[in-house]
N, C-alpha and C positions, 0 to 999 in steps of 0.2 A: 590085720592091723588093729591096733587098739584105738581107743577113742582119742587119745592125744595125738596120735599120728594122723588120724583122719582129720582132726581139727587143723592140724598143721598143714596138711595137704590142701584142704579147702581154703585156708588162709593164704597159702602161697598161690593157689590158683586164682583167687580173687585179686591178689596183688598183681599177678602177671596180666590178668584180664584188664584190670583198671589201668595199669601202666601201658598196655597195648592200646587201649581205647584213648587214653590221654595223649599218647605219642603218635597215634594213628592219624596222620595227615597225609593227604595225597602228596606225592612228590611234586615239588614246585609250587605248592600252595603258598608258602611264605614268600616265595619270589613273586608270585602273582599279586599277593597282598601288597608287597612293596611297590610293584609296578603300578597297581591301582591307586595306592596311596600317593605315589609321586605324581601320577596323572591328575588325581584330585587336587593336589596342591597347585600343580601347574594351571589347571582350569580355574581354581579359585583366584590365583594371581591374575590370570587373563581376564576373569570376570571383574575383578577390582579395577584393572586398567581400563576396561571398556566402560565401567560405570563412571570412572573418573573422566574419561574422554566425553562421555555423554553429558556429564555435568558441565564440563568446560564448553561444549558445543551449545548447551542450553543457555549458558551465561552469555556466549557470543550472540545467540539469537536475540536474547533480551536486550543486549546492548545495541544491536542493529535496529530493533524495533523502536527503542527510545530515540536513537539518532534519526530514524525515519520520521518519527513524530515531530521532532525539533525542526527537521528540514521542511516538512509539510507546513508547519506553522509559519516558518520563515518565508516560504514561497507564497503562502496565503497573504501575509502582511505585505510582501513586496508587490504582489499583484494588486492589492487594495491601494497601496500608495501610488503605484503606476497609474491605475485607472482613475484614482482621485485627482492626480496631477494632470493627466491627459484629459480626462472628462471635464475638469474645471475649466481648462483652456477651451475645450470644444463647446462647452455650455456657454461660456462667455462669448466666444466667436459666433455661436448660433444666435444668441440674443442680439448681438450687434447686427448680424445679417438680417434678422427679422425686422429690426428697427429700420435698417436701410431699405428693405423691401417695402415696408409701410410708407416710408418717405417717398420712395420712387412711385409707388401706386398713387399716392396723393398728388404728386407732381404730374403723373400721367393723366389723372382725372382732370386736373386743372388745365393741362394742355389740350385735352380732348374738348373741354368746355370752351376754351378760347378758340380752338379750331372750328367748332360748331358755330360760335358767334361770328367768326371771320367769314365763314361760308354764308351765313345769313346776310352779313353785311355785303358780301360780294353779290349775292342774289338780288338784294335790294338795289345795289348800285347798277347792276345789269338791267334791272327793270326800269330804273330811272333813265339809264342811258338809252334804252329802247324808246322810251317816251320822248326824250329830247332829240335823239338822232334816229329818225325813222330809217328802217332797212338795216339796222345793226343786228347781227345774229344773236 
């Protein structure tokens, strides 16, 4: 073979080798790539849906938290109003009862003093009676 034939043979061999290498894929590799690509796309879609759902749930949680704060404040105000109204009446009634108790204690003290005076008068009268009428018990 001459030089030109050798060069042609080497060139053809290189072309065949390069073509074989370039076209050398395992059978089913492109099918696997398509399946993997499709699965990746499905997973990306599912991830996007999940992320959207998480965002929606977080918004609902925030909305519930805000509603809870409003309800707690409303409950606190209602309880304050209730206790202020009830306690105002109770405090007023308590004050009136204290005044009545004080008045009754003063009346009791006066009555006890009168009772003591009357007992003294009775004792004095009994002593006089004993002196006037002998033999009286």
